[in-house]
C-alpha positions in Angstrom: 0.0 0.0 0.0 2.7 2.6 0.7 4.2 1.9 -2.7 0.8 2.4 -4.4 -0.4 5.6 -2.7 0.9 8.7 -4.4 2.0 6.8 -7.5 -1.3 5.9 -9.0 -3.7 8.7 -9.6 -7.1 8.3 -7.8 -5.9 5.7 -5.4 -7.2 6.1 -1.9 -6.6 4.1 1.3 -8.9 3.9 4.3 -7.7 3.0 7.8 -9.9 1.3 10.3 -9.5 0.1 13.9 -9.7 1.5 17.4 -6.8 3.9 16.9 -8.3 5.4 13.7 -11.7 5.7 15.2 -10.3 7.4 18.3 -8.4 9.9 16.2 -11.5 10.8 14.2 -13.7 11.1 17.2 -11.2 13.3 19.1 -10.8 15.6 16.0 -14.6 16.0 15.7 -15.0 16.8 19.3 -12.2 19.3 19.3 -13.5 21.1 16.1 -17.1 21.4 17.4 -16.4 22.2 21.0 -16.2 26.0 20.4 -19.5 26.0 18.6 -21.3 24.0 21.3 -20.0 26.3 24.0 -21.0 29.4 22.1 -24.5 28.0 21.5 -25.0 27.2 25.1 -23.8 30.6 26.3 -25.8 32.6 23.8 -29.0 30.7 24.5 -28.6 31.0 28.3 -27.9 34.7 27.9 -31.0 35.3 25.8 -33.3 33.3 28.1 -32.1 35.1 31.2 -32.3 38.4 29.5 -36.0 37.8 28.7 -36.8 36.2 32.1 -35.3 38.9 34.3 -35.4 41.9 31.9 -31.9 42.9 32.9 -28.7 43.1 30.9 -26.4 42.7 33.9 -28.0 39.6 35.4 -27.4 37.3 32.4 -23.9 38.7 31.9 -22.8 38.0 35.5 -24.6 34.6 35.4 -22.7 33.5 32.4 -19.4 34.7 33.8 -19.9 33.0 37.2 -21.0 29.7 35.5 -17.9 29.8 33.3 -15.9 30.3 36.5 -17.3 27.1 38.1 -16.7 25.1 34.9 -13.1 26.4 34.6 -12.5 25.4 38.3 -13.7 21.9 37.4 -11.3 21.7 34.5 -8.5 22.8 36.7 -9.2 20.1 39.3 -9.2 17.5 36.5 -5.8 18.7 35.2 -4.3 18.7 38.7 -5.7 15.2 39.6 -5.3 13.3 36.3 -2.6 15.1 34.4 -0.3 16.1 37.2 -1.3 13.0 39.3 -1.9 14.9 42.5 -4.4 12.3 43.9 -3.2 9.2 42.1 -2.4 7.3 45.4 -5.7 8.4 47.0 -8.0 7.4 44.1 -5.9 4.3 43.1 -5.5 4.8 39.4 -2.6 4.9 36.9 -2.6 8.3 35.1 -1.9 8.4 31.4 -1.3 12.1 31.4 -4.4 13.0 29.4 -8.1 13.9 29.9 -10.7 11.9 28.0 -11.6 13.6 24.7 -15.4 13.7 25.3 -15.2 14.8 28.9 -14.7 18.6 28.5 -17.8 19.0 26.4 -19.8 16.6 28.6 -18.7 18.5 31.8 -19.5 21.8 30.3 -23.0 21.0 29.3 -23.9 19.2 32.6 -22.2 21.7 34.9 -23.6 24.7 33.1 -27.1 23.3 33.4 -26.7 22.6 37.1 -25.1 26.0 37.8 -27.9 27.7 36.0 -30.4 25.8 38.1 -28.9 27.1 41.3 -28.4 30.6 40.0 -32.0 31.0 38.7 -33.4 29.7 42.0 -31.5 32.3 43.9 -32.2 35.2 41.5 -35.9 34.5 41.3 -36.1 35.0 45.1 -34.0 38.2 44.8 -36.2 39.5 42.1 -39.4 38.7 44.0 -38.1 40.6 47.0 -37.0 43.6 44.9 -40.4 43.6 43.2 -41.9 43.7 46.7 -40.1 47.0 47.4 -36.9 45.8 49.2 -33.5 47.3 48.3 -31.3 45.0 46.3 -28.7 44.5 49.1 -31.4 43.5 51.6 -33.1 41.3 49.1 -29.8 39.5 48.3 -29.1 38.9 52.0 -32.6 37.5 52.7 -32.7 35.4 49.6 -29.3 33.8 50.2 -30.5 33.0 53.8 -33.8 31.5 52.6 -32.2 29.4 49.8 -28.9 28.4 51.4 -30.3 25.3 53.1 -32.1 23.9 50.0 -29.1 24.5 47.7 -26.6 23.1 50.2 -28.7 19.9 50.7 -29.2 19.4 47.0 -25.5 20.0 46.3 -24.4 17.6 49.0 -26.6 14.8 47.6 -25.1 15.3 44.1 -21.5 15.6 45.4 -22.0 12.2 47.2 -23.5 10.6 44.1 -20.8 11.9 41.7 -18.0 11.0 44.1 -19.1 7.4 43.9 -18.1 7.4 40.2 -14.7 8.5 41.3 -14.2 5.1 43.0 -14.7 2.9 39.9 -11.8 1.3 38.0 -12.6 2.9 34.6 -10.5 6.0 34.1 -13.0 7.7 31.9 -15.8 7.4 34.5 -13.4 8.2 37.3 -12.5 11.5 35.6 -16.2 12.4 35.0 -17.1 11.6 38.7 -14.3 13.7 40.1 -14.9 16.6 37.8 -18.7 16.7 38.5 -18.2 16.3 42.3 -15.6 19.0 42.4 -17.6 21.4 40.2 -20.8 21.1 42.2 -19.0 21.5 45.5 -17.2 24.6 44.3 -20.3 26.1 42.7 -22.5 25.6 45.8 -20.0 27.0 48.2 -17.7 29.5 46.6 -19.7 30.7 43.6 -23.3 30.8 45.0 -22.6 31.5 48.6 -19.8 34.0 48.2 -19.2 35.4 44.8 -22.8 35.8 43.6 -24.1 37.7 46.6 -20.9 39.8 46.7 -21.2 40.8 43.0 -24.9 41.6 43.4 -24.3 43.6 46.6 -21.6 45.7 44.8 -23.7 46.4 41.8 -26.8 47.2 43.8 -29.7 48.6 41.8 -27.6 48.4 38.6 -28.3 44.7 38.6 -31.6 45.5 37.0 -30.3 47.8 34.3 -32.1 47.4 30.9 -31.3 49.7 28.0 -34.2 51.5 26.3 -33.6 49.7 23.1 -34.5 46.4 24.9 -37.7 47.5 26.4 -39.6 45.6 23.7 -38.7 42.3 25.4 -41.7 40.4 26.6 -42.4 40.0 30.3 -41.6 36.3 30.9 -42.0 35.8 34.6 -40.5 32.7 36.1 -43.3 32.4 38.6 -46.9 33.8 38.9 -47.0 37.3 40.3 -47.3 37.7 44.1 -50.3 39.4 45.8 -48.2 42.6 46.2 -47.3 42.6 42.5 -50.9 42.0 41.5 -52.1 44.9 43.7 -49.4 47.2 42.3 -50.3 46.3 38.7 -54.0 46.6 39.2 -55.7 49.8 37.9 -57.0 52.2 40.5 -60.7 51.7 41.4 -63.2 54.2 40.1 -65.1 56.0 42.7 -68.2 58.0 42.1 -69.6 60.7 44.4 -72.9 59.7 46.0 -75.8 61.4 44.3 -78.6 63.3 46.0 -81.2 61.2 47.6 
């Protein structure tokens, strides 16, 4: 075959096997990863923009979610490429990360992070719509949701950590990455960075340019009694006539 290729016009050779399939799969994932990430980020930004009618909220949400995903990638590199936890997790590192894992982790972790984020922001928006200042609304909302988020995150961390005990290196990497990302997201990102950023921005969190006022009102939850009363038109009163 090496003597034929390149000497006879139109001759082609196709290589099969596990190595060739792995090379093709890795190349496809690498080439399409930026498009998948861009699609998820743009879609999440647009949905949050319409839901909260704010330009700052979706921007900070996307940045904080990217921060938690980047932290998970860093943990994977430290554990599996630099073999920091090789004796603890009982595996033999090959110096690489599974090709499909970065895209898989990004999609799963971005969805989980968005879930926590929207849960907190909906409470903050509800309090702000009720007349509370943003700083006070953030403090009360974090206090109200901390127990639920912590419990849910603890359950997921325990479940994902179990995957880190299996013998398969691919599954072990996925379990460690997911467990580390959820732990970092629920503690550092949602409990510290999110309230700090919203407290610093204050009322600017709800900034919406005039050219975006055409956006529809897509409430995440039905309006509260206070909001319904504020939106209701004033009652018409008529003076009593002569008897």
